Backbone of each chain as ProteinMPNN parsed JSONL, in Angstrom:
{"seq_chain_A": "XXXXXXXXXXXXXXXXXXXXXXXXXXXXXXXXXXXXXXXXXXXXXXXXXXXXXXXXXXXXXXXXXXXXXXXXXXXXXXXXXXXXXXXXXXXXXXXXXXXXXXXXXXXXXXXXXXXXX", "coords_chain_A": {"N_chain_A": [[68.518, 40.166, -25.839], [70.235, 37.678, -24.213], [70.122, 36.756, -20.749], [72.733, 35.719, -18.744], [73.08, 33.149, -16.401], [74.759, 33.052, -13.249], [77.537, 30.883, -12.415], [77.186, 29.791, -9.943], [74.452, 29.788, -9.523], [73.616, 27.863, -11.296], [74.893, 25.554, -10.658], [75.18, 22.17, -9.466], [74.844, 21.377, -6.284], [76.297, 19.085, -4.359], [76.388, 18.595, -1.559], [74.238, 20.02, -0.488], [72.081, 18.742, -1.719], [72.399, 16.154, -0.857], [71.957, 16.503, 1.855], [69.285, 17.236, 1.829], [68.08, 14.874, 0.907], [68.766, 13.06, 2.979], [67.449, 14.237, 5.143], [64.768, 14.109, 4.327], [64.342, 11.368, 4.23], [64.825, 10.621, 6.902], [62.754, 12.033, 8.171], [60.521, 10.764, 7.11], [60.755, 7.946, 7.601], [62.462, 7.514, 9.745], [63.836, 5.439, 12.172], [61.74, 3.605, 12.006], [60.248, 0.307, 11.748], [60.132, -2.152, 9.172], [57.042, -2.162, 7.591], [54.472, -3.617, 5.968], [51.993, -2.468, 5.482], [52.444, 0.203, 5.67], [54.406, 0.992, 3.954], [53.895, 1.95, 1.419], [52.942, 4.516, 1.85], [55.288, 5.606, 2.936], [57.224, 5.576, 0.831], [56.045, 7.302, -0.984], [55.918, 9.62, 0.55], [58.639, 10.16, 1.021], [59.697, 10.684, -1.598], [58.137, 12.862, -2.339], [58.69, 14.822, -0.418], [61.493, 15.189, -0.864], [61.434, 16.178, -3.483], [59.967, 18.561, -3.225], [61.616, 20.064, -1.571], [63.856, 20.261, -3.209], [62.9, 21.68, -5.414], [62.525, 24.051, -4.223], [65.062, 25.073, -4.101], [65.411, 26.557, -6.311], [66.893, 26.305, -8.649], [67.65, 26.166, -12.2], [66.526, 23.544, -13.055], [65.154, 20.383, -14.079], [63.809, 17.7, -12.224], [64.216, 14.274, -11.284], [63.199, 11.927, -9.043], [63.816, 8.875, -7.512], [62.805, 6.172, -5.401], [63.588, 3.342, -3.526], [62.334, 0.966, -1.359], [63.176, -1.69, 0.63], [62.511, -4.696, 2.351], [64.495, -6.165, 4.872], [65.441, -9.277, 4.473], [67.322, -10.981, 3.671], [67.197, -11.296, 0.962], [68.557, -10.818, -2.317], [69.393, -7.768, -3.905], [69.775, -5.873, -6.791], [70.654, -2.943, -8.469], [70.6, -0.727, -11.313], [71.448, 2.033, -13.429], [71.102, 3.996, -16.399], [71.969, 6.734, -18.461], [70.976, 9.073, -20.942], [72.009, 11.963, -21.891], [72.972, 15.415, -21.554], [76.188, 15.685, -20.786], [77.557, 17.876, -19.806], [75.789, 19.538, -18.514], [73.964, 18.029, -17.059], [73.226, 15.696, -14.359], [73.571, 13.096, -11.775], [72.835, 11.653, -8.545], [73.327, 9.062, -6.166], [71.874, 7.675, -3.222], [72.164, 5.855, -0.314], [70.802, 3.951, 2.173], [70.914, 1.977, 5.05], [68.886, 0.831, 7.476], [67.759, -0.628, 10.534], [65.782, -2.498, 9.653], [65.089, -1.735, 7.228], [65.854, -1.056, 3.905], [66.914, 1.583, 2.036], [66.965, 3.234, -0.936], [68.025, 5.793, -2.969], [67.677, 7.581, -5.986], [68.681, 10.392, -7.66], [68.021, 12.429, -10.305], [69.111, 15.108, -12.336], [68.188, 17.423, -14.761], [69.094, 19.851, -17.119], [66.953, 22.553, -17.455], [65.594, 24.55, -19.924], [65.345, 27.954, -19.541], [62.985, 30.025, -20.689], [63.024, 33.308, -21.769]], "CA_chain_A": [[69.824, 39.806, -25.262], [70.046, 36.672, -23.166], [70.808, 36.976, -19.466], [73.422, 34.484, -18.367], [73.057, 32.934, -14.952], [76.103, 32.808, -12.715], [77.819, 29.462, -12.248], [76.655, 29.379, -8.648], [73.021, 29.539, -9.628], [73.291, 26.705, -12.11], [75.659, 24.373, -10.266], [74.512, 21.134, -8.689], [75.646, 21.301, -5.063], [76.077, 17.738, -3.835], [76.13, 18.571, -0.112], [72.862, 20.481, -0.271], [71.131, 17.729, -2.153], [72.584, 15.024, 0.048], [71.294, 16.856, 3.116], [67.841, 17.193, 1.578], [67.658, 13.478, 0.835], [68.856, 12.462, 4.32], [66.389, 14.776, 6.007], [63.47, 13.594, 3.888], [64.223, 9.969, 4.625], [64.683, 10.607, 8.357], [61.421, 12.525, 8.542], [59.471, 9.833, 6.712], [60.818, 6.601, 8.171], [63.508, 7.384, 10.752], [63.538, 4.603, 13.328], [60.614, 2.669, 11.859], [60.494, -1.063, 11.304], [59.408, -2.389, 7.929], [55.634, -2.559, 7.753], [53.893, -3.694, 4.629], [50.839, -1.58, 5.347], [52.814, 1.624, 5.676], [55.535, 1.283, 3.072], [53.383, 2.743, 0.307], [52.912, 5.882, 2.359], [56.66, 6.043, 3.14], [57.913, 5.885, -0.418], [55.426, 8.523, -1.523], [56.308, 10.728, 1.397], [60.057, 10.454, 0.805], [59.945, 11.353, -2.883], [57.477, 14.179, -2.382], [59.484, 15.712, 0.435], [62.725, 15.495, -1.588], [61.139, 17.0, -4.65], [59.548, 19.92, -2.872], [62.804, 20.771, -1.082], [64.737, 20.526, -4.344], [62.374, 22.748, -6.262], [62.698, 25.291, -3.459], [66.408, 25.583, -4.338], [65.282, 27.583, -7.335], [67.848, 26.187, -9.753], [66.94, 25.902, -13.463], [66.637, 22.131, -13.349], [64.059, 19.446, -13.918], [64.307, 16.665, -11.328], [63.549, 12.979, -11.196], [63.625, 11.287, -7.798], [63.23, 7.553, -7.332], [63.077, 5.633, -4.073], [63.277, 1.921, -3.365], [62.387, 0.499, 0.031], [63.13, -3.143, 0.634], [62.575, -5.352, 3.648], [65.717, -6.949, 5.014], [65.302, -10.667, 4.91], [68.348, -11.794, 3.038], [67.07, -11.324, -0.496], [69.543, -10.016, -3.037], [68.825, -6.703, -4.736], [70.775, -5.209, -7.609], [70.038, -1.894, -9.284], [71.499, -0.065, -12.253], [70.755, 3.046, -14.217], [71.891, 4.522, -17.503], [71.353, 7.996, -18.846], [71.332, 9.67, -22.221], [71.717, 13.397, -21.701], [74.077, 16.31, -21.832], [77.101, 15.528, -19.654], [78.076, 19.134, -19.258], [74.796, 20.237, -17.693], [73.09, 17.149, -16.291], [73.951, 14.818, -13.453], [72.749, 12.354, -10.839], [73.512, 11.111, -7.379], [72.63, 7.97, -5.482], [72.016, 7.729, -1.777], [71.895, 4.477, 0.085], [70.69, 3.918, 3.634], [70.388, 0.736, 5.627], [68.592, 0.913, 8.901], [67.588, -1.968, 11.089], [65.007, -3.454, 8.868], [64.66, -1.115, 5.979], [66.899, -0.606, 2.998], [66.341, 2.697, 1.305], [67.906, 3.605, -1.991], [67.516, 6.933, -3.724], [68.423, 8.109, -7.111], [68.177, 11.702, -8.018], [68.589, 12.884, -11.569], [68.697, 16.461, -12.639], [68.443, 17.788, -16.138], [68.964, 21.29, -17.311], [65.735, 23.026, -18.092], [65.804, 25.842, -20.57], [64.427, 28.988, -19.068], [62.69, 30.928, -21.797], [62.739, 34.662, -21.262]], "C_chain_A": [[69.59, 38.81, -24.137], [70.742, 37.081, -21.89], [71.489, 35.674, -19.112], [73.409, 34.328, -16.867], [74.466, 32.638, -14.479], [76.28, 31.314, -12.488], [77.216, 28.929, -10.964], [75.195, 28.993, -8.772], [72.724, 28.26, -10.38], [74.027, 25.446, -11.678], [74.823, 23.434, -9.405], [75.351, 20.929, -7.433], [75.331, 20.003, -4.343], [75.714, 17.732, -2.352], [74.686, 18.975, 0.19], [71.871, 19.376, -0.575], [71.19, 16.514, -1.239], [71.843, 15.263, 1.358], [69.786, 16.751, 2.958], [67.344, 15.757, 1.586], [67.658, 12.857, 2.229], [67.717, 12.925, 5.201], [65.03, 14.218, 5.625], [63.27, 12.169, 4.349], [64.025, 9.856, 6.136], [63.263, 10.968, 8.774], [60.353, 11.48, 8.238], [59.548, 8.508, 7.462], [61.829, 6.42, 9.294], [63.069, 6.501, 11.912], [62.414, 3.614, 13.153], [61.08, 1.285, 11.459], [59.654, -1.299, 10.063], [57.985, -2.853, 8.207], [54.964, -2.514, 6.398], [52.758, -2.692, 4.426], [51.237, -0.112, 5.226], [53.815, 2.0, 4.596], [55.126, 2.141, 1.872], [53.438, 4.225, 0.656], [54.331, 6.434, 2.493], [57.334, 6.448, 1.84], [57.362, 7.179, -0.999], [55.918, 9.742, -0.753], [57.757, 11.14, 1.149], [60.266, 11.204, -0.51], [59.309, 12.735, -2.939], [58.253, 15.2, -1.583], [60.754, 16.171, -0.308], [62.452, 16.485, -2.695], [60.761, 18.418, -4.257], [60.727, 20.717, -2.326], [63.724, 21.158, -2.236], [64.208, 21.664, -5.197], [62.495, 24.086, -5.549], [64.082, 25.891, -3.677], [66.432, 26.617, -5.458], [66.265, 27.505, -8.48], [67.084, 25.845, -11.041], [67.065, 24.447, -13.875], [65.295, 21.426, -13.287], [64.63, 18.344, -13.029], [63.527, 15.379, -11.478], [64.082, 12.315, -9.938], [63.008, 9.903, -7.74], [63.646, 7.013, -5.979], [62.711, 4.166, -4.058], [63.38, 1.577, -1.89], [62.239, -1.013, 0.006], [63.291, -3.687, 2.035], [63.853, -6.179, 3.726], [65.369, -8.367, 5.427], [66.261, -11.568, 4.153], [68.244, -11.859, 1.53], [68.153, -10.459, -1.119], [68.824, -8.958, -3.858], [69.946, -6.028, -5.5], [70.078, -4.129, -8.418], [71.075, -1.3, -10.222], [70.726, 1.058, -12.919], [71.688, 3.562, -15.303], [71.192, 5.773, -18.005], [71.884, 8.521, -20.163], [70.977, 11.142, -22.122], [72.933, 14.231, -22.044], [75.031, 16.297, -20.628], [77.588, 16.823, -19.031], [77.072, 19.811, -18.335], [74.011, 19.328, -16.755], [73.884, 16.225, -15.388], [73.022, 14.049, -12.541], [73.56, 11.977, -9.615], [72.654, 10.033, -6.733], [72.87, 8.065, -3.996], [71.46, 6.45, -1.199], [71.903, 4.385, 1.607], [70.236, 2.543, 4.079], [70.107, 0.989, 7.086], [68.279, -0.491, 9.37], [66.864, -2.941, 10.188], [64.648, -2.933, 7.492], [65.851, -0.675, 5.145], [66.304, 0.456, 2.097], [67.333, 3.232, 0.294], [67.31, 4.684, -2.879], [68.321, 7.255, -4.932], [67.845, 9.454, -7.458], [68.819, 12.125, -9.32], [68.182, 14.318, -11.809], [69.097, 16.804, -14.062], [68.208, 19.266, -16.32], [67.679, 21.635, -18.029], [66.05, 24.368, -18.717], [64.84, 26.839, -19.983], [64.193, 29.927, -20.236], [62.351, 32.295, -21.261], [61.976, 35.457, -22.305]], "O_chain_A": [[68.825, 39.082, -23.212], [71.818, 37.677, -21.924], [70.862, 34.617, -19.18], [73.697, 35.277, -16.139], [75.268, 32.051, -15.205], [75.305, 30.57, -12.381], [76.789, 27.776, -10.892], [74.753, 27.997, -8.199], [71.695, 27.627, -10.141], [73.818, 24.38, -12.257], [73.891, 23.85, -8.716], [76.445, 20.37, -7.503], [74.246, 19.833, -3.787], [74.848, 16.97, -1.924], [74.008, 18.357, 1.01], [70.95, 19.108, 0.197], [70.166, 15.926, -0.894], [71.196, 14.367, 1.901], [69.093, 16.241, 3.839], [66.317, 15.45, 2.192], [66.69, 12.209, 2.627], [67.096, 12.134, 5.912], [64.225, 13.888, 6.496], [62.189, 11.792, 4.799], [63.173, 9.101, 6.603], [62.653, 10.303, 9.612], [59.398, 11.32, 8.998], [58.525, 7.995, 7.913], [62.041, 5.298, 9.756], [62.058, 6.772, 12.56], [62.143, 2.84, 14.071], [62.164, 1.113, 10.902], [58.582, -0.712, 9.915], [57.757, -3.805, 8.953], [54.907, -1.461, 5.762], [52.586, -2.142, 3.338], [50.463, 0.713, 4.741], [54.052, 3.182, 4.347], [55.909, 2.951, 1.377], [53.907, 5.059, -0.12], [54.562, 7.607, 2.196], [57.937, 7.516, 1.747], [58.115, 8.043, -1.448], [56.285, 10.76, -1.339], [58.064, 12.329, 1.075], [60.933, 12.238, -0.537], [59.874, 13.664, -3.515], [58.448, 16.328, -2.035], [61.054, 17.363, -0.374], [63.14, 17.496, -2.834], [61.195, 19.375, -4.897], [60.835, 21.916, -2.586], [64.301, 22.246, -2.244], [64.972, 22.515, -5.652], [62.56, 25.133, -6.192], [64.272, 27.089, -3.466], [67.343, 27.441, -5.547], [66.471, 28.48, -9.202], [65.986, 25.292, -10.975], [67.64, 24.141, -14.92], [64.406, 21.824, -12.534], [65.832, 18.082, -13.081], [62.329, 15.39, -11.762], [65.293, 12.158, -9.787], [61.795, 9.764, -7.901], [64.712, 7.353, -5.468], [61.638, 3.786, -4.526], [64.391, 1.861, -1.246], [61.291, -1.547, -0.57], [64.109, -3.198, 2.814], [64.242, -6.821, 2.75], [65.043, -8.627, 6.585], [66.03, -12.769, 4.017], [69.121, -12.425, 0.878], [68.608, -9.486, -0.518], [67.77, -9.221, -4.438], [70.96, -5.651, -4.913], [69.018, -4.376, -8.995], [72.276, -1.362, -9.959], [69.496, 1.036, -12.967], [72.909, 3.563, -15.143], [69.965, 5.861, -17.976], [73.075, 8.428, -20.459], [69.815, 11.529, -22.248], [73.824, 13.774, -22.76], [74.706, 16.84, -19.573], [77.984, 16.854, -17.866], [77.465, 20.584, -17.461], [73.453, 19.797, -15.764], [75.072, 15.994, -15.615], [71.818, 14.306, -12.521], [74.791, 11.978, -9.633], [71.425, 10.091, -6.756], [73.94, 8.484, -3.556], [70.373, 6.018, -1.582], [72.903, 4.707, 2.248], [69.27, 2.003, 3.54], [71.013, 1.327, 7.848], [68.525, -1.452, 8.641], [67.3, -4.076, 9.996], [63.988, -3.607, 6.702], [66.749, 0.005, 5.641], [65.277, 0.222, 1.461], [68.436, 3.64, 0.659], [66.239, 4.514, -3.461], [69.55, 7.202, -4.892], [66.627, 9.613, -7.536], [70.045, 12.172, -9.421], [67.05, 14.707, -11.526], [70.208, 16.507, -14.502], [67.276, 19.853, -15.771], [67.363, 21.075, -19.079], [66.696, 25.217, -18.104], [63.636, 26.587, -19.934], [65.133, 30.561, -20.716], [61.488, 32.432, -20.395], [61.642, 36.619, -22.073]]}, "seq_chain_B": "XXXXXXXXXXXXXXXXXXXXXXXXXXXXXXXXXXXXXXXXXXXXXXXXXXXXXXXXXXXXXXXXXXXXXXXXXXXXXXXXXXXXXXXXXXXXXXXXXXXXXXXXXXXXXXXXXX", "coords_chain_B": {"N_chain_B": [[57.386, 32.607, -36.686], [55.931, 30.173, -34.73], [56.38, 26.591, -34.809], [53.929, 24.149, -34.631], [53.628, 21.098, -32.918], [51.947, 18.015, -33.507], [49.918, 16.015, -31.258], [51.107, 13.41, -31.125], [53.813, 13.651, -31.877], [54.773, 15.426, -30.039], [54.536, 14.421, -27.406], [55.567, 11.876, -25.044], [55.707, 8.52, -25.99], [54.505, 6.099, -24.2], [53.711, 3.484, -24.467], [55.13, 2.394, -26.567], [57.666, 2.534, -25.48], [57.368, 0.768, -23.342], [57.135, -1.676, -24.733], [59.656, -1.888, -25.902], [61.25, -2.051, -23.599], [60.289, -4.422, -22.382], [61.068, -6.31, -24.228], [63.862, -6.072, -24.083], [64.349, -6.918, -21.452], [63.456, -9.573, -21.544], [65.297, -10.606, -23.357], [67.651, -10.5, -21.884], [67.326, -11.658, -19.225], [65.324, -13.525, -19.484], [64.152, -16.704, -18.744], [66.314, -17.252, -17.098], [67.67, -18.157, -13.849], [67.724, -16.531, -10.628], [70.908, -15.294, -9.957], [73.572, -14.562, -7.96], [76.117, -13.966, -8.816], [75.819, -13.23, -11.413], [73.984, -11.187, -11.559], [74.753, -8.542, -11.457], [75.882, -8.061, -13.953], [73.604, -8.483, -15.501], [71.769, -6.379, -14.802], [73.191, -4.156, -15.661], [73.379, -4.731, -18.359], [70.663, -4.751, -19.128], [69.87, -2.03, -18.714], [71.588, -0.738, -20.49], [70.889, -1.825, -23.014], [68.179, -1.068, -23.215], [68.418, 1.711, -23.24], [69.924, 2.129, -25.59], [68.107, 1.188, -27.557], [66.007, 2.973, -27.181], [67.149, 5.438, -27.789], [67.673, 5.05, -30.446], [65.261, 5.546, -31.635], [65.271, 8.141, -32.313], [64.016, 10.401, -31.327], [63.563, 13.751, -29.948], [64.705, 13.602, -27.143], [66.02, 13.426, -23.772], [67.146, 10.651, -21.925], [66.52, 8.602, -19.027], [67.219, 5.57, -17.601], [66.288, 3.187, -15.255], [66.96, 0.229, -13.365], [65.888, -2.446, -11.334], [66.697, -5.47, -9.847], [65.403, -8.105, -8.077], [65.772, -10.8, -5.838], [63.525, -13.502, -5.346], [62.328, -13.95, -2.302], [60.33, -13.613, -0.59], [60.545, -11.21, 0.657], [59.454, -7.823, 1.101], [59.082, -5.339, -1.403], [59.179, -2.0, -2.344], [58.668, 0.626, -4.622], [58.992, 4.063, -5.619], [58.498, 6.966, -7.634], [59.08, 10.402, -8.4], [58.527, 13.348, -10.229], [59.786, 16.46, -11.351], [58.931, 18.406, -13.762], [58.162, 19.239, -17.198], [54.976, 18.638, -17.75], [53.562, 18.377, -20.127], [55.291, 17.658, -22.135], [57.182, 15.832, -21.194], [57.728, 12.465, -19.975], [57.111, 9.229, -18.389], [57.665, 5.679, -17.939], [56.962, 2.55, -16.415], [58.019, -0.784, -16.113], [57.084, -3.877, -14.873], [58.404, -7.013, -14.252], [58.51, -10.558, -13.928], [59.888, -13.754, -13.014], [60.195, -17.193, -12.073], [62.146, -16.992, -10.07], [62.942, -14.359, -9.635], [62.299, -10.748, -9.43], [61.89, -8.016, -11.672], [62.229, -4.623, -12.113], [61.822, -1.999, -14.248], [62.354, 1.372, -14.992], [61.622, 4.041, -17.176], [62.542, 7.296, -17.964], [61.671, 10.132, -19.783], [62.817, 13.126, -20.976], [61.985, 16.043, -22.569], [63.908, 17.693, -25.053], [64.308, 21.007, -25.178]], "CA_chain_B": [[56.158, 31.842, -36.437], [56.223, 28.894, -34.079], [55.833, 25.375, -35.415], [53.217, 23.368, -33.632], [53.697, 19.655, -33.103], [50.702, 17.362, -33.109], [50.03, 15.294, -29.985], [52.003, 12.257, -31.174], [55.221, 14.043, -31.954], [55.216, 16.234, -28.904], [54.595, 13.777, -26.095], [56.29, 10.638, -24.92], [54.877, 7.358, -26.247], [54.925, 5.151, -23.165], [53.436, 2.112, -24.896], [56.264, 1.972, -27.378], [58.776, 2.352, -24.556], [57.083, -0.469, -22.623], [57.47, -2.816, -25.586], [61.113, -1.933, -26.016], [61.799, -2.503, -22.319], [59.931, -5.836, -22.169], [61.909, -7.098, -25.113], [65.226, -6.069, -23.547], [64.385, -7.739, -20.246], [63.353, -10.961, -21.975], [66.552, -11.006, -23.986], [68.753, -10.607, -20.927], [67.097, -12.583, -18.108], [64.239, -14.471, -19.743], [64.599, -18.081, -18.631], [67.425, -17.428, -16.155], [67.34, -18.142, -12.42], [68.509, -15.507, -9.948], [72.269, -15.725, -9.65], [74.245, -13.395, -7.398], [77.332, -13.647, -9.57], [75.48, -12.696, -12.729], [72.953, -10.148, -11.537], [75.407, -7.27, -11.747], [75.986, -8.021, -15.411], [72.256, -8.403, -16.052], [71.164, -5.046, -14.664], [73.93, -3.247, -16.55], [72.997, -5.087, -19.713], [69.292, -4.317, -19.371], [69.764, -0.576, -18.891], [72.285, -0.334, -21.708], [70.096, -2.181, -24.177], [66.976, -0.222, -23.27], [68.827, 3.047, -23.631], [70.295, 2.102, -27.009], [66.897, 1.073, -28.373], [65.211, 4.198, -27.056], [67.836, 6.505, -28.505], [67.534, 4.731, -31.877], [64.017, 6.095, -32.155], [65.611, 9.428, -32.906], [63.173, 11.502, -30.858], [64.365, 14.774, -29.249], [64.572, 13.412, -25.707], [67.072, 12.877, -22.927], [66.552, 9.489, -21.258], [67.106, 7.986, -17.84], [66.643, 4.235, -17.429], [66.754, 2.54, -14.026], [66.526, -1.161, -13.309], [66.136, -3.106, -10.06], [66.414, -6.901, -9.909], [65.364, -8.6, -6.713], [65.561, -12.228, -5.66], [62.23, -13.793, -4.717], [62.412, -14.714, -1.053], [59.239, -13.234, 0.287], [60.731, -9.853, 1.168], [58.633, -6.805, 0.464], [59.84, -4.298, -2.111], [58.304, -0.936, -2.8], [59.396, 1.709, -5.276], [58.178, 5.217, -5.975], [59.279, 8.057, -8.195], [58.374, 11.66, -8.475], [59.265, 14.151, -11.187], [59.501, 17.894, -11.432], [59.285, 18.668, -15.153], [57.099, 19.786, -18.031], [54.076, 17.495, -17.911], [53.017, 18.223, -21.475], [56.288, 17.117, -23.061], [57.996, 14.774, -20.613], [56.916, 11.347, -19.497], [57.852, 8.083, -17.878], [56.896, 4.445, -17.902], [57.597, 1.54, -15.569], [57.649, -2.151, -16.467], [57.361, -4.88, -13.828], [58.528, -8.317, -14.877], [58.984, -11.541, -12.959], [59.842, -15.162, -13.362], [60.071, -18.029, -10.886], [63.12, -16.698, -9.006], [63.263, -12.948, -9.413], [61.5, -9.639, -9.933], [62.683, -6.995, -12.344], [61.437, -3.403, -12.31], [62.579, -1.05, -15.06], [61.657, 2.639, -15.221], [62.201, 4.902, -18.197], [62.11, 8.688, -17.874], [62.039, 10.85, -20.999], [62.699, 14.564, -20.784], [62.098, 16.658, -23.886], [64.938, 18.708, -25.249], [63.558, 22.19, -25.6]], "C_chain_B": [[56.541, 30.511, -35.817], [55.662, 27.727, -34.858], [55.11, 24.607, -34.348], [53.341, 21.888, -33.934], [52.355, 19.051, -32.777], [50.962, 16.511, -31.881], [51.075, 14.194, -30.015], [53.462, 12.656, -31.133], [55.671, 14.672, -30.667], [55.367, 15.457, -27.625], [55.252, 12.414, -26.185], [55.354, 9.463, -25.117], [55.269, 6.242, -25.289], [54.688, 3.706, -23.578], [54.603, 1.548, -25.69], [57.465, 1.673, -26.488], [58.606, 1.054, -23.783], [57.502, -1.684, -23.44], [58.967, -2.997, -25.727], [61.719, -2.526, -24.751], [61.532, -3.986, -22.104], [60.841, -6.734, -23.004], [63.334, -7.204, -24.583], [65.35, -6.968, -22.335], [64.38, -9.212, -20.645], [64.677, -11.462, -22.54], [67.667, -11.256, -22.982], [68.508, -11.68, -19.864], [65.972, -13.583, -18.334], [64.773, -15.887, -19.601], [65.768, -18.312, -17.677], [66.892, -17.526, -14.725], [68.22, -17.105, -11.739], [69.888, -16.051, -9.586], [73.056, -14.511, -9.179], [75.461, -12.984, -8.227], [77.018, -12.983, -10.898], [74.631, -11.426, -12.699], [73.515, -8.766, -11.857], [75.451, -7.03, -13.254], [74.601, -7.815, -16.047], [71.685, -6.994, -15.986], [71.862, -4.065, -15.597], [73.499, -3.473, -17.996], [71.593, -4.583, -20.059], [69.231, -2.813, -19.599], [70.457, -0.113, -20.168], [71.455, -0.616, -22.947], [68.884, -1.283, -24.334], [67.348, 1.159, -23.793], [69.162, 3.108, -25.114], [69.061, 2.069, -27.903], [66.083, 2.356, -28.35], [65.836, 5.327, -27.864], [67.705, 6.316, -30.015], [66.268, 5.314, -32.477], [64.215, 7.49, -32.738], [64.755, 10.598, -32.445], [64.016, 12.492, -30.043], [64.211, 14.692, -27.731], [65.899, 13.062, -25.058], [66.409, 11.712, -22.197], [67.281, 9.113, -19.989], [66.428, 6.639, -17.694], [67.172, 3.665, -16.136], [66.201, 1.134, -13.982], [66.84, -1.719, -11.933], [65.779, -4.57, -10.231], [66.471, -7.438, -8.492], [65.041, -10.081, -6.683], [64.225, -12.461, -4.971], [62.438, -14.612, -3.446], [61.282, -14.337, -0.116], [59.394, -11.849, 0.883], [59.819, -8.895, 0.429], [59.534, -5.815, -0.256], [58.861, -3.25, -2.575], [59.126, 0.142, -3.468], [58.445, 2.859, -5.575], [59.071, 6.171, -6.735], [58.415, 9.276, -8.42], [59.188, 12.589, -9.371], [58.793, 15.589, -11.237], [59.904, 18.323, -12.829], [58.11, 19.265, -15.902], [56.13, 18.66, -18.378], [53.518, 17.337, -19.323], [53.998, 17.532, -22.419], [57.015, 15.894, -22.526], [57.119, 13.64, -20.122], [57.77, 10.213, -18.996], [57.008, 6.843, -18.032], [57.664, 3.418, -17.099], [57.09, 0.172, -15.977], [58.042, -3.069, -15.321], [57.355, -6.246, -14.491], [58.945, -9.307, -13.826], [59.055, -12.914, -13.602], [59.839, -15.94, -12.043], [60.975, -17.557, -9.729], [63.434, -15.229, -8.79], [62.245, -11.976, -9.99], [62.428, -8.661, -10.632], [61.785, -5.78, -12.578], [62.292, -2.393, -13.072], [61.754, 0.21, -15.263], [62.388, 3.436, -16.28], [61.659, 6.306, -17.999], [62.575, 9.397, -19.127], [61.776, 12.328, -20.794], [62.946, 15.237, -22.119], [63.216, 17.683, -23.919], [64.249, 19.902, -25.865], [63.998, 22.69, -26.959]], "O_chain_B": [[57.398, 29.802, -36.346], [54.611, 27.834, -35.49], [55.639, 24.43, -33.25], [53.178, 21.468, -35.08], [51.678, 19.518, -31.861], [52.116, 16.309, -31.502], [51.845, 14.039, -29.067], [54.256, 12.047, -30.416], [56.81, 14.485, -30.238], [56.236, 15.781, -26.815], [55.461, 11.876, -27.272], [54.304, 9.403, -24.476], [56.24, 5.524, -25.526], [55.376, 2.802, -23.104], [55.007, 0.398, -25.517], [58.187, 0.699, -26.701], [59.571, 0.317, -23.584], [58.138, -2.604, -22.925], [59.48, -4.115, -25.677], [62.59, -3.393, -24.815], [62.425, -4.729, -21.697], [61.315, -7.773, -22.543], [63.944, -8.273, -24.62], [66.331, -7.697, -22.193], [65.188, -10.001, -20.155], [65.119, -12.573, -22.251], [68.524, -12.114, -23.194], [69.375, -12.52, -19.622], [65.695, -14.406, -17.461], [65.746, -16.245, -20.264], [66.172, -19.456, -17.468], [65.801, -17.04, -14.427], [69.325, -16.822, -12.201], [70.016, -17.122, -8.991], [73.193, -13.536, -9.917], [75.788, -11.802, -8.324], [77.848, -12.26, -11.449], [74.564, -10.685, -13.68], [72.836, -7.929, -12.451], [75.108, -5.957, -13.75], [74.458, -7.064, -17.011], [71.18, -6.473, -16.981], [71.214, -3.244, -16.246], [73.284, -2.526, -18.752], [71.365, -4.054, -21.148], [68.616, -2.358, -20.563], [69.976, 0.793, -20.848], [71.327, 0.236, -23.827], [68.589, -0.796, -25.426], [66.683, 1.706, -24.672], [68.739, 4.028, -25.814], [68.967, 2.814, -28.878], [65.536, 2.775, -29.37], [65.135, 6.08, -28.541], [67.635, 7.286, -30.769], [66.199, 5.552, -33.683], [63.419, 7.954, -33.555], [64.75, 11.658, -33.072], [65.061, 12.122, -29.507], [63.657, 15.597, -27.107], [66.785, 12.486, -25.688], [65.221, 11.785, -21.882], [68.496, 9.279, -19.878], [65.2, 6.562, -17.664], [68.384, 3.651, -15.924], [65.113, 0.867, -14.492], [67.933, -1.5, -11.411], [64.689, -4.893, -10.704], [67.463, -7.253, -7.787], [64.161, -10.559, -7.398], [63.839, -11.686, -4.097], [62.692, -15.815, -3.506], [61.298, -14.723, 1.053], [58.481, -11.355, 1.544], [59.456, -9.127, -0.725], [60.621, -5.491, 0.223], [57.819, -3.578, -3.142], [60.169, 0.538, -2.948], [57.245, 2.656, -5.76], [60.282, 6.192, -6.511], [57.201, 9.191, -8.603], [60.415, 12.613, -9.279], [57.602, 15.894, -11.177], [61.082, 18.581, -13.079], [57.16, 19.746, -15.285], [56.441, 17.815, -19.218], [53.045, 16.256, -19.675], [53.587, 16.895, -23.389], [57.42, 15.02, -23.293], [55.924, 13.818, -19.882], [58.992, 10.219, -19.15], [55.795, 6.921, -18.23], [58.895, 3.42, -17.106], [55.89, -0.025, -16.168], [59.181, -3.048, -14.854], [56.415, -6.596, -15.205], [59.672, -8.943, -12.902], [58.38, -13.198, -14.592], [59.508, -15.375, -11.0], [60.619, -17.7, -8.559], [64.136, -14.89, -7.838], [61.459, -12.3, -10.88], [63.586, -8.493, -10.25], [60.711, -5.898, -13.168], [63.353, -1.984, -12.601], [60.591, 0.136, -15.658], [63.617, 3.502, -16.287], [60.449, 6.493, -17.878], [63.741, 9.285, -19.506], [60.658, 12.735, -20.48], [63.991, 15.034, -22.738], [63.443, 18.428, -22.966], [63.675, 19.811, -26.949], [63.462, 23.681, -27.455]]}, "name": "protein", "num_of_chains": 2, "seq": "XXXXXXXXXXXXXXXXXXXXXXXXXXXXXXXXXXXXXXXXXXXXXXXXXXXXXXXXXXXXXXXXXXXXXXXXXXXXXXXXXXXXXXXXXXXXXXXXXXXXXXXXXXXXXXXXXXXXXXXXXXXXXXXXXXXXXXXXXXXXXXXXXXXXXXXXXXXXXXXXXXXXXXXXXXXXXXXXXXXXXXXXXXXXXXXXXXXXXXXXXXXXXXXXXXXXXXXXXXXXXXXXXXXXXXX"}
């Protein structure tokens, strides 16, 4: 007999996730100026932080987190994404931050993972 | 009795995905110069085409395709992604493409349908 999880356990709570992303970004680069030598470390740090906080939520989801950091010097940047999944269970959110010299753009995708019992 | 899939069927073929993506990028922006008025259309077109081609393969996967197009002005750009999934079945691939006036980075994520 399958156990059904309550809606609360399986829902994607936007505020929680938004908070996680903001905190991860603040912790990694809050107040910093763009530095070519450090940006590698920043992107890695941001995605890892986000992912570990998200997995701690304990929801039955797989996650994909992407992060783009771009130096502000007037260049144009355009991004897009498309997804082929199950609209009833899966979803994504984008988060966009511009600080003094750093543009930080996050995409978080979550897909329902089957829990086998 | 469980059916076992051999390595090829079970995991994501990133080389094939790379070829599909490269072809889509070439078709959309190959030979074009960066244009602010068109770039919106280009990124949408690239992700749609890639997704359509990937789905046509008929494999049991959900897909996420992301695309970033950046004008070449000397600015630094760095991207990273991290995934929490089943490493034996799921996979991703990233293609970096450039011409004289712009960079294009496309990432494909494939998550197996259980």
